[in-house]
C-alpha positions as CSV (number, residue, x, y, z in Angstrom):
1,M,5.0,4.5,9.5
2,L,7.3,5.3,6.6
3,K,10.7,6.0,8.1
4,Q,13.8,7.8,7.0
5,G,16.5,5.2,7.1
6,N,19.7,5.7,8.9
7,M,22.6,6.2,6.5
8,K,24.6,3.0,6.7
9,L,26.0,1.3,3.7
10,I,26.6,0.7,-0.1
11,G,28.1,-2.1,-2.0
12,F,29.2,-4.1,-5.0
13,A,27.5,-6.6,-7.3
14,F,28.4,-10.0,-5.9
15,L,25.5,-12.3,-5.1
16,N,25.0,-16.0,-4.4
17,I,21.4,-16.2,-5.4
18,V,21.6,-18.3,-8.6
19,G,21.5,-21.6,-6.7
20,L,18.7,-20.3,-4.4
21,L,16.4,-19.6,-7.4
22,F,16.6,-23.3,-8.3
23,S,16.4,-24.8,-4.8
24,M,13.7,-24.0,-4.1
25,A,-19.8,-19.6,12.3
26,L,-21.2,-16.3,13.1
27,T,-23.1,-13.6,15.0
28,G,-23.1,-9.9,15.0
29,T,-23.5,-7.0,12.6
30,E,-22.6,-7.5,9.0
31,I,-20.9,-4.9,6.9
32,L,-20.7,-5.1,3.1
33,G,-17.6,-3.6,1.5
34,Q,-16.1,-3.4,-2.0
35,G,-12.7,-2.4,-3.3
36,A,-12.4,1.4,-3.6
37,N,-11.7,2.8,-7.1
38,S,-11.5,-0.7,-8.4
39,G,-14.0,-1.0,-11.2
40,V,-14.3,-4.6,-9.9
41,K,-16.9,-5.2,-7.3
42,T,-15.8,-7.4,-4.4
43,A,-18.3,-7.9,-1.6
44,T,-16.8,-8.8,1.8
45,K,-19.1,-9.9,4.6
46,F,-17.7,-8.9,8.0
47,S,-19.1,-10.3,11.2
48,S,-18.3,-11.1,14.8
49,S,-18.3,-14.1,17.2
50,Y,-17.3,-14.1,20.8
51,T,-15.5,-16.2,23.5
52,D,-16.5,-15.5,27.1
53,T,-13.5,-16.5,29.1
54,T,-15.5,-16.6,32.4
55,K,-17.5,-19.6,31.0
56,Q,-15.6,-21.2,28.1
57,C,-12.2,-22.0,29.6
58,K,-10.8,-25.2,31.2
59,G,-7.7,-25.9,33.2
60,A,-6.1,-24.8,36.4
61,E,-3.4,-22.3,37.3
62,P,-1.1,-21.4,35.8
63,T,-2.6,-22.2,32.4
64,F,-6.2,-22.1,31.1
65,T,-7.3,-23.0,27.6
66,C,-10.4,-21.4,26.2
67,K,-12.7,-22.1,23.3
68,G,-11.7,-20.1,20.3
69,Y,-13.0,-19.9,16.7
70,G,-12.2,-22.3,13.9
71,D,-8.6,-23.5,14.2
72,Y,-7.8,-21.0,17.0
73,R,-7.9,-21.3,20.7
74,I,-7.2,-18.8,23.6
75,V,-4.5,-19.6,26.2
76,M,-4.4,-17.6,29.5
77,D,-1.3,-17.9,31.7
78,I,-1.0,-16.8,35.3
79,G,2.4,-15.8,36.5
80,G,2.9,-14.1,39.8
81,A,0.7,-11.0,40.0
82,F,0.0,-10.9,36.3
83,A,-2.2,-12.7,33.7
84,N,-1.3,-12.9,30.0
85,A,-3.4,-14.1,27.1
86,R,-2.5,-15.3,23.6
87,V,-4.2,-16.8,20.6
88,E,-2.7,-20.0,19.2
89,S,-3.5,-22.0,16.0
90,T,-4.3,-25.6,16.5
91,K,-2.9,-26.5,13.1
92,S,0.3,-24.4,12.8
93,D,2.9,-22.7,15.0
94,F,1.1,-19.3,14.8
95,V,0.9,-17.4,18.1
96,V,-0.1,-13.8,18.8
97,N,-0.1,-12.2,22.3
98,I,-3.4,-10.4,22.7
99,A,-2.9,-8.9,26.2
100,E,-0.1,-8.8,28.8
101,R,0.4,-7.7,32.4
102,Q,-3.3,-7.9,33.3
103,S,-4.6,-8.5,36.9
104,V,-5.1,-12.2,37.9
105,G,-8.9,-11.7,37.9
106,W,-9.0,-10.4,34.4
107,N,-11.5,-12.5,32.3
108,P,-12.3,-10.7,29.0
109,K,-14.8,-11.4,26.3
110,V,-12.8,-11.9,23.1
111,E,-14.3,-10.8,19.9
112,W,-13.4,-12.7,16.8
113,R,-13.7,-10.5,13.6
114,T,-14.4,-12.6,10.5
115,A,-14.5,-11.9,6.8
116,N,-16.8,-14.2,4.8
117,G,-16.8,-16.6,7.7
118,K,-13.0,-16.8,8.2
119,P,-11.4,-15.2,11.3
120,F,-8.7,-12.6,10.6
121,A,-8.5,-10.5,13.8
122,V,-9.4,-10.4,17.5
123,I,-10.6,-7.5,19.6
124,V,-10.2,-7.6,23.4
125,R,-10.8,-5.0,26.2
126,A,-7.9,-4.8,28.6
127,D,-6.5,-2.6,31.4
128,A,-3.8,-0.1,30.6
129,N,-1.4,-0.7,33.5
130,D,1.7,1.0,34.7
131,E,4.5,-0.9,33.0
132,N,7.0,-0.1,35.8
133,A,4.8,-1.4,38.6
134,D,5.5,-4.7,40.3
135,V,1.8,-5.4,40.6
136,P,-1.0,-4.3,38.2
137,Q,-1.8,-0.6,38.6
138,K,-4.6,0.4,36.3
139,I,-4.3,3.8,34.7
140,G,-7.0,3.3,32.0
141,E,-8.8,0.9,29.6
142,I,-7.8,0.1,26.1
143,L,-9.2,-2.0,23.2
144,L,-6.6,-4.1,21.5
145,V,-7.0,-5.2,17.9
146,K,-4.7,-8.0,16.9
147,G,-4.4,-9.8,13.5
148,L,-4.4,-13.6,13.1
149,A,-2.3,-15.7,10.7
150,G,-1.8,-13.8,7.4
151,Y,-2.9,-10.5,8.9
152,E,-0.1,-9.9,11.5
153,R,0.2,-6.3,10.2
154,I,-3.0,-5.6,12.2
155,N,-1.8,-4.4,15.6
156,E,-3.7,-1.4,17.0
157,S,-5.0,-0.1,20.3
158,L,-7.4,2.7,21.2
159,D,-9.0,4.3,24.3
160,A,-11.8,2.0,25.4
161,T,-13.6,4.9,27.1
162,S,-13.9,7.0,24.0
163,A,-17.2,7.3,22.2
164,K,-18.2,4.3,20.1
165,A,-14.9,2.6,20.9
166,N,-16.1,-0.9,20.0
167,E,-17.4,0.3,16.6
168,K,-14.1,2.1,16.0
169,A,-12.1,-1.1,16.8
170,R,-14.2,-3.1,14.3
171,E,-13.6,-0.4,11.7
172,I,-9.9,-0.6,12.3
173,A,-9.9,-4.3,11.8
174,D,-12.1,-4.3,8.7
175,Q,-10.3,-1.5,7.0
176,S,-6.9,-3.2,7.6
177,F,-8.3,-6.4,6.1
178,A,-10.0,-4.8,3.1
179,G,-8.1,-1.7,2.3
180,G,-4.6,-1.7,3.6
181,T,-2.8,1.5,4.5
182,I,0.3,3.5,3.8
183,E,1.2,5.8,6.6
184,K,2.6,8.9,5.0
185,S,5.1,10.9,7.0
186,G,4.5,14.6,7.1
187,A,6.2,17.6,8.8
188,A,3.2,18.2,11.1
189,Q,1.3,14.9,11.3
190,T,0.9,11.4,10.0
191,S,-2.1,10.4,7.9
192,A,-3.2,7.0,6.5
193,V,-3.7,6.7,2.8
194,S,-6.0,3.8,1.7
195,L,-5.2,1.4,-1.1
196,P,-7.9,-0.6,-2.9
197,Q,-8.0,-4.3,-2.5
198,M,-8.8,-4.8,-6.2
199,A,-8.6,-2.6,-9.3
200,N,-8.5,-3.0,-13.1
201,S,-5.1,-1.2,-13.5
202,V,-1.9,-0.7,-11.6
203,E,-2.4,3.0,-11.6
204,K,-5.4,2.7,-9.4
205,F,-3.1,1.6,-6.6
206,V,-1.3,5.0,-6.5
207,P,-2.6,7.3,-3.8
208,A,-2.5,11.1,-4.0
209,G,0.9,12.5,-3.4
210,W,2.7,9.4,-4.7
211,M,3.9,8.2,-8.1
212,I,5.2,4.9,-9.6
213,E,9.0,4.8,-9.6
214,Q,9.3,1.2,-11.0
215,T,7.1,-1.7,-12.0
216,V,8.3,-5.2,-12.8
217,S,6.1,-8.0,-14.2
218,G,6.3,-11.7,-13.9
219,D,4.3,-14.7,-12.6
220,L,4.6,-14.7,-8.8
221,N,1.9,-17.3,-7.9
222,N,2.4,-19.9,-10.5
223,D,-0.9,-19.4,-12.4
224,S,0.8,-18.4,-15.7
225,V,-0.6,-14.9,-15.5
226,P,1.9,-12.0,-15.2
227,D,1.7,-10.2,-11.8
228,A,3.2,-6.9,-10.8
229,A,5.6,-5.6,-8.2
230,V,5.2,-1.8,-7.9
231,K,7.6,0.6,-6.2
232,L,5.8,3.8,-5.2
233,I,7.7,7.0,-4.2
234,E,6.5,10.2,-2.7
235,K,6.3,13.1,-5.2
236,M,8.9,15.8,-5.0
237,P,7.5,18.7,-3.0
238,A,6.9,21.9,-5.0
239,G,9.8,24.3,-4.8
240,A,12.2,21.7,-3.4
241,D,15.9,22.5,-3.6
242,Q,17.5,20.4,-6.3
243,Y,20.9,20.8,-4.6
244,N,19.6,19.7,-1.2
245,P,16.6,17.5,-2.0
246,P,14.4,16.3,0.8
247,P,14.1,12.6,1.6
248,R,11.3,10.8,-0.2
249,E,9.9,7.6,1.1
250,R,9.1,4.4,-0.9
251,V,6.5,1.7,-0.6
252,L,6.4,-1.7,-2.2
253,V,3.0,-3.0,-3.4
254,I,2.6,-6.5,-4.8
255,L,-0.4,-7.1,-7.1
256,L,-1.6,-10.5,-8.3
257,K,-3.4,-10.5,-11.6
258,N,-6.4,-12.8,-12.2
259,A,-7.6,-14.4,-15.3
260,D,-10.1,-11.6,-15.9
261,G,-7.3,-9.0,-15.9
262,A,-8.0,-7.4,-12.5
263,F,-5.2,-6.8,-10.0
264,E,-5.6,-7.8,-6.3
265,R,-3.4,-6.4,-3.7
266,A,-1.4,-9.2,-2.1
267,A,1.2,-7.3,0.0
268,V,2.1,-3.8,1.0
269,T,5.2,-2.7,3.0
270,D,6.7,0.6,3.9
271,S,9.7,-0.7,5.8
272,L,11.6,-2.7,3.2
273,L,12.7,0.0,0.7
274,Q,15.2,2.6,1.6
275,C,14.4,6.3,1.1
276,T,15.9,8.4,-1.6
277,T,18.5,10.1,0.7
278,C,19.3,7.0,2.7
279,G,22.2,5.9,0.4
280,G,24.9,7.7,2.5
281,A,27.9,9.7,1.2
282,F,28.6,7.4,-1.7
283,Y,25.4,8.5,-3.5
284,G,25.5,12.2,-2.6
285,L,22.6,14.0,-4.3
286,A,21.7,11.0,-6.4
287,D,18.7,8.9,-5.3
288,A,19.7,5.8,-3.4
289,P,18.9,2.6,-5.3
290,A,16.2,0.1,-4.4
291,D,15.8,-2.1,-7.4
292,L,13.2,-4.8,-8.1
293,E,13.4,-7.9,-10.3
294,I,11.2,-11.0,-10.8
295,S,13.1,-14.1,-11.9
296,K,11.6,-17.6,-12.0
297,G,8.8,-16.7,-9.7
298,V,11.0,-15.0,-7.1
299,L,10.8,-11.4,-6.2
300,I,14.3,-9.9,-5.7
301,L,15.1,-6.6,-4.1
302,K,18.6,-5.1,-4.2
303,Q,19.7,-1.9,-2.4
304,E,23.0,-0.3,-1.5
305,F,24.0,2.3,1.1
306,G,27.1,3.6,3.0
307,S,30.3,5.6,2.5
308,R,33.7,4.1,3.4
309,D,31.9,1.0,4.8
310,A,29.6,0.0,2.0
311,T,26.9,-2.6,2.0
312,Q,24.7,-4.3,-0.6
313,M,21.6,-6.1,0.6
314,T,19.6,-8.5,-1.5
315,F,16.2,-10.0,-0.4
316,C,14.5,-12.9,-2.2
317,F,10.8,-13.6,-1.7
318,R,8.5,-16.4,-2.9
319,F,4.7,-16.6,-2.7
320,D,3.5,-19.2,-0.2
321,P,0.0,-20.3,-1.3
322,K,-0.8,-21.9,2.0
323,V,-0.7,-18.6,3.9
324,K,-1.0,-16.3,0.8
325,R,2.0,-14.3,1.8
326,F,5.5,-13.7,0.4
327,A,8.1,-15.6,2.4
328,L,11.7,-14.6,2.6
329,I,13.7,-17.5,1.1
330,G,17.1,-15.9,0.7
331,Y,19.2,-13.0,1.9
332,D,22.6,-11.8,0.7
333,K,24.7,-9.2,2.4
334,I,28.0,-7.9,1.1
335,G,30.1,-5.5,3.3
336,T,33.2,-3.7,1.9
337,D,35.7,-1.4,3.5
338,R,36.5,0.7,0.5
339,N,39.7,2.0,2.2
340,T,41.3,-1.3,3.1
341,G,39.7,-3.5,0.4
342,D,38.4,-6.0,3.0
343,R,35.1,-7.6,1.9
344,T,32.7,-10.1,3.7
345,S,29.7,-11.7,2.0
346,R,27.0,-13.8,3.7
347,S,24.5,-15.7,1.6
348,T,21.6,-17.2,3.6
349,N,19.3,-19.8,2.1
350,Y,16.2,-20.1,4.2
351,L,14.9,-23.1,2.2
352,T,17.9,-25.2,3.0
353,G,18.8,-23.6,6.3
354,V,22.4,-23.0,5.2
355,A,24.4,-19.7,5.4
356,I,27.7,-19.3,3.6
357,T,30.1,-16.6,4.8
358,E,33.1,-15.7,2.7
359,S,36.0,-13.2,3.2
360,F,37.9,-11.4,0.4
361,Q,40.8,-9.1,0.0
362,Y,41.2,-6.6,-2.9
363,N,44.3,-7.2,-5.1
364,K,45.4,-3.9,-6.7
365,K,47.6,-5.6,-9.3
366,T,44.8,-7.8,-10.7
367,D,42.0,-5.4,-9.8
368,K,40.1,-8.3,-8.4
369,Y,38.9,-9.6,-5.0
370,V,40.7,-12.7,-3.8
371,K,38.8,-15.1,-1.5
372,T,40.6,-15.7,1.8
373,S,38.1,-17.9,3.7
374,T,34.8,-19.7,3.5
375,D,32.5,-20.9,6.3
376,K,29.3,-22.8,6.1
377,S,26.8,-22.9,9.0
378,K,23.2,-24.0,9.8
379,I,20.6,-21.4,10.7
380,I,17.1,-21.3,12.1
381,T,14.8,-21.7,9.2
382,K,11.5,-20.3,10.5
383,F,10.1,-18.2,7.6
384,K,9.8,-14.4,7.8
385,Y,7.4,-12.6,5.6
386,L,7.7,-9.5,3.5
387,E,5.5,-7.2,5.5
388,D,7.4,-8.1,8.7
389,I,10.8,-7.1,7.6
390,D,12.4,-3.7,8.4
391,Y,15.6,-3.5,6.4
392,E,17.2,-1.1,9.0
393,N,16.8,-3.6,11.8
394,F,17.0,-6.8,9.9
395,E,20.5,-7.7,11.1
396,E,19.2,-8.1,14.7
397,T,16.5,-10.6,13.6
398,S,18.0,-12.4,10.6
399,N,18.7,-15.8,12.3
């Protein structure tokens, strides 16, 4: 869901990113789809395969391992009164929990949803239990739809007793794979706006009610073809008060251009860019910045927010061809107390696993910041990806 950011910070141009830029088999019903509004036909063959955990599991309590699909397996753990299930990759460290706090006798049939023979999501029927109970207390049934590696954004649930629930679950998975969504906030309700998977122009990726605020071009996947990073913004409502403008949300869409000139959607996020009124007191009625740049194959986002305590955040992303996602490779944060002149900067390089923290004090006579300390530390280097990052909560999960 597009969120109005909490007013926090704003900052100054001081970044340590220059060095970073240089360091650097199937059964079921088939559905044929093609990119909406694209002008470029792209058929995707959706299908399903199944794992019956009553017949295809081995082991003994507390852990059972079940036959999966392709490079995936299912692991079921028994702990006390509860059973939990997860999907693991046998070739990477990818793990996704598919159901938790189930009764010990729970043995689901897991549906593997595939696109052109490759699994991208699982669907599982589970009990909806009272989360506060010490033992499983069933209060309903749900269908859980969980994305596999590269499709972690798929995370939905629906009432398993509703009409055509299984069909609806498959539709949710398939639409998330093929169309992507922007959840647009509204005063009365939230509605999903579909984006095409492919189109022959950048403008085709702009849904009704939105407009392009910024487009930057550059080769992001090392194929010598210029790609595009597009910042979408909600249109100003008719009759809006210019002296008290409403917040407008932003969405980042990354498009990879192929040799034929068509654009393919590679990533969409609504949690990385701050809204227009999220800049705090420093920006007043002016739109808070969220600026994009492409340099040497790296996508760079800079944004500022705050009042007395001002912060500048810079995120650097690089395309990972193995998983076809944009990994966070660098993050800079500069915090300044504009009253005392104290400043702290932290530059984190996720490629080298090193973070450098520096402290400064403003000198009125020279009108410059003087460095007072430097500290270098090692960090956990497990990559995070663009769609998974919420700038408002990033501090809690940055290391």
